C-alpha positions in Angstrom: -91.4 13.8 41.6 -89.6 14.3 38.3 -89.5 17.2 35.9 -89.4 16.3 32.2 -87.6 18.6 29.8 -87.4 18.3 26.0 -85.0 20.7 24.3 -85.1 21.4 20.5 -86.4 17.9 19.6 -86.6 16.9 15.9 -88.0 13.6 15.1 -89.2 11.8 11.9 -90.6 8.5 10.8 -89.0 7.6 7.4 -89.5 10.8 5.4 -92.2 12.3 7.5 -91.2 15.0 10.0 -93.3 14.6 13.2 -91.7 17.0 15.7 -90.2 20.3 14.7 -87.8 22.0 17.2 -90.1 20.9 20.0 -89.1 22.3 23.4 -91.1 22.1 26.6 -90.7 21.5 30.4 -93.4 19.4 32.0 -93.8 20.4 35.7 -93.0 17.8 38.3 -95.9 16.5 40.3 -98.5 17.9 37.9 -100.9 16.6 35.3 -100.2 17.9 31.8 -102.5 17.0 28.9 -101.2 17.0 25.3 -104.2 17.9 23.2 -104.4 18.1 19.4 -105.7 16.4 16.2 -104.5 12.9 15.1 -101.0 12.9 13.7 -99.8 16.1 15.4 -97.0 14.3 17.4 -98.6 13.8 20.8 -97.9 10.0 21.1 -94.4 10.6 19.7 -93.7 12.9 22.7 -94.7 10.1 25.1 -92.6 7.5 23.3 -89.6 9.7 23.3 -90.0 10.4 27.1 -90.4 6.7 27.7 -87.3 5.8 25.7 -89.2 3.8 23.1 -88.0 6.2 20.5 -84.7 8.2 20.3 -84.8 11.8 19.1 -83.0 12.5 15.8 -81.9 15.8 17.3 -82.2 17.4 20.7 -82.0 16.5 24.4 -84.4 14.9 26.8 -83.9 15.3 30.6 -85.6 13.7 33.5 -84.9 15.9 36.5 -81.4 17.0 35.6 -80.3 13.7 34.0 -79.9 13.6 30.3 -81.7 10.4 29.2 -81.6 10.8 25.4 -79.6 13.0 23.1 -79.1 13.5 19.4 -80.0 10.0 18.3 -78.7 8.1 21.3 -80.6 6.6 24.3 -78.4 7.1 27.3 -80.8 5.8 30.0 -82.9 2.8 28.9 -86.7 2.7 29.5 -86.6 0.3 32.4 -84.3 2.6 34.4 -86.5 5.8 34.0 -89.1 5.0 36.7 -91.9 5.5 34.2 -95.2 3.8 34.0 -97.2 4.0 30.8 -100.6 3.1 29.4 -100.5 3.2 25.6 -103.2 2.4 23.1 -102.0 -1.2 22.6 -102.3 -1.7 26.4 -99.7 -4.5 26.4 -101.3 -6.7 29.0 -99.7 -10.0 29.6 -102.0 -12.5 27.9 -100.9 -15.5 30.1 -101.6 -13.5 33.3 -105.0 -13.2 34.9 -106.3 -9.7 35.7 -105.2 -10.2 39.3 -101.7 -11.2 38.3 -101.3 -8.4 35.8 -102.0 -5.8 38.5 -100.0 -7.7 41.2 -96.9 -7.8 39.1 -96.2 -4.1 39.6 -96.7 -4.4 43.4 -94.3 -7.3 43.6 -91.8 -5.3 41.6 -92.1 -2.6 44.3 -91.8 -5.2 47.0 -95.2 -4.3 48.4 -96.0 -6.5 51.4 -99.8 -6.3 51.2 -100.2 -7.4 47.6 -103.6 -9.0 48.0 -105.0 -5.9 49.8 -103.6 -3.4 47.3 -104.9 -5.4 44.3 -108.3 -5.7 45.8 -108.3 -2.0 46.4 -107.5 -1.2 42.8 -110.0 -3.8 41.4 -112.7 -2.2 43.6 -111.7 1.3 42.5 -112.2 0.4 38.9 -115.3 -1.7 39.5 -113.7 -4.9 38.1 -113.4 -7.1 41.2 -115.3 -9.9 39.5 -112.8 -9.9 36.7 -109.8 -10.8 38.9 -109.6 -14.5 37.7 -110.2 -13.7 34.1 -107.6 -13.4 31.3 -107.2 -10.4 29.0 -108.9 -12.2 26.0 -112.0 -12.6 28.2 -112.4 -8.9 28.7 -114.0 -6.1 26.8 -111.9 -3.3 25.4 -112.9 -1.0 28.2 -112.2 -3.5 30.9 -108.7 -4.1 29.4 -108.1 -0.4 29.6 -109.0 -0.3 33.2 -106.7 -3.2 34.0 -103.9 -1.5 32.2 -104.5 1.7 34.2 -104.7 -0.2 37.5 -101.5 -2.0 36.7 -99.6 1.2 35.9 -100.8 2.8 39.2 -99.8 -0.3 41.2 -96.2 0.2 40.0 -96.2 3.6 41.8 -94.2 5.4 39.1 -92.4 8.7 39.4 -93.8 9.5 35.9 -97.0 8.2 34.3 -97.5 8.4 30.6 -101.0 7.8 29.3 -102.0 7.7 25.6 -105.8 7.9 25.1 -106.3 5.6 28.1 -110.1 6.0 28.2 -110.9 5.8 24.5 -113.2 2.8 24.8 -114.9 3.6 28.0 -118.4 5.1 28.1 -118.8 8.7 29.2 -120.3 8.1 32.7 -117.6 5.5 33.7 -114.9 7.7 32.1 -115.8 10.6 34.4 -115.6 8.4 37.5 -112.3 6.9 36.5 -110.8 10.3 35.7 -111.7 11.5 39.1 -110.1 8.5 40.7 -107.0 9.0 38.7 -106.8 12.7 39.6 -107.2 11.8 43.3 -104.4 9.2 43.2 -102.1 11.6 41.3 -102.7 14.3 43.9 -101.9 11.8 46.7 -98.8 10.2 45.1 -97.6 13.4 43.4 -96.2 11.7 40.3 -95.7 13.6 37.1 -98.4 12.7 34.6 -98.5 13.3 30.8 -101.9 12.5 29.3 -102.5 12.4 25.6 -106.0 13.0 24.2 -107.8 14.5 21.2 -110.9 15.1 23.4 -110.7 18.7 24.6 -113.4 18.2 27.3 -111.3 15.3 28.7 -108.2 17.4 28.6 -109.8 20.4 30.3 -111.2 18.1 33.0 -107.9 16.3 33.6 -104.9 18.6 33.2 -103.4 21.2 35.5 -101.8 22.3 32.3 -102.8 21.9 28.6 -100.4 21.8 25.7 -102.1 22.2 22.4 -100.2 20.7 19.5 -100.5 21.0 15.7 -98.2 19.6 13.0 -95.4 18.8 15.4 -95.3 22.1 17.1 -96.8 23.7 20.3 -99.6 26.2 19.5 -100.3 27.1 23.1 -99.6 26.0 26.6 -101.0 26.9 30.0 -104.0 26.5 32.3 -107.4 25.9 30.7 -108.2 29.5 31.3 -105.0 30.6 29.5 -105.7 28.2 26.6 -109.2 29.5 26.2 -107.8 33.0 25.7 -105.0 32.0 23.4 -104.1 34.3 20.5 -103.3 31.3 18.2 -105.6 31.1 15.2 -105.4 27.3 15.3 -106.3 27.1 19.0 -109.2 29.4 18.5 -110.6 27.2 15.7 -109.7 23.9 17.4 -111.0 24.6 20.9 -114.8 24.8 21.1 -116.0 27.1 23.9 
């Protein structure tokens, strides 16, 4: 289980400032949801933690190890023991659904690859899609494969950016429950980005509400619902 700490992070894309003196510690072994409107910097936080972006200023630590600092990436993404599901999914197009999921298990030297893949396929209700290729799947099915693959890798940290955006409400609720159950069992640290407040409240142990690159409020859903922030009171529908 790894704690993630961001200290005084500043980050911009060209001339647009995205994060402004952003500091927060994400508790190890917990599910934290980053909630806020589009463009508030949620995805940027994930990309910085993953090592796909480097902060212009500030420090990022995983446990007590500094992984990025003031424009330098000190620990590359593949050494951070991080799994991620981003909006572009990044499934391997030349791999079948089975092989996409099995890849992570083989990386972890899992002996019972077939059994574990079958378990994940069944969990997400896509057992019949095992021989299919990504281009033969719907958007929702691709998302489920991406989530299953990330869980198969047994990460210490799992980053998820709107992972259920294209999945209908009934199926979304079932998948969320499965994800929470797996997270509780494996105790990995999970950061989950969404603009859907109901999804955030149902998913996170903690909620971080962001606006314009800053944290407006952070805490349990009960604490968030009683926040004194004017933005949070207008953004959160009770």
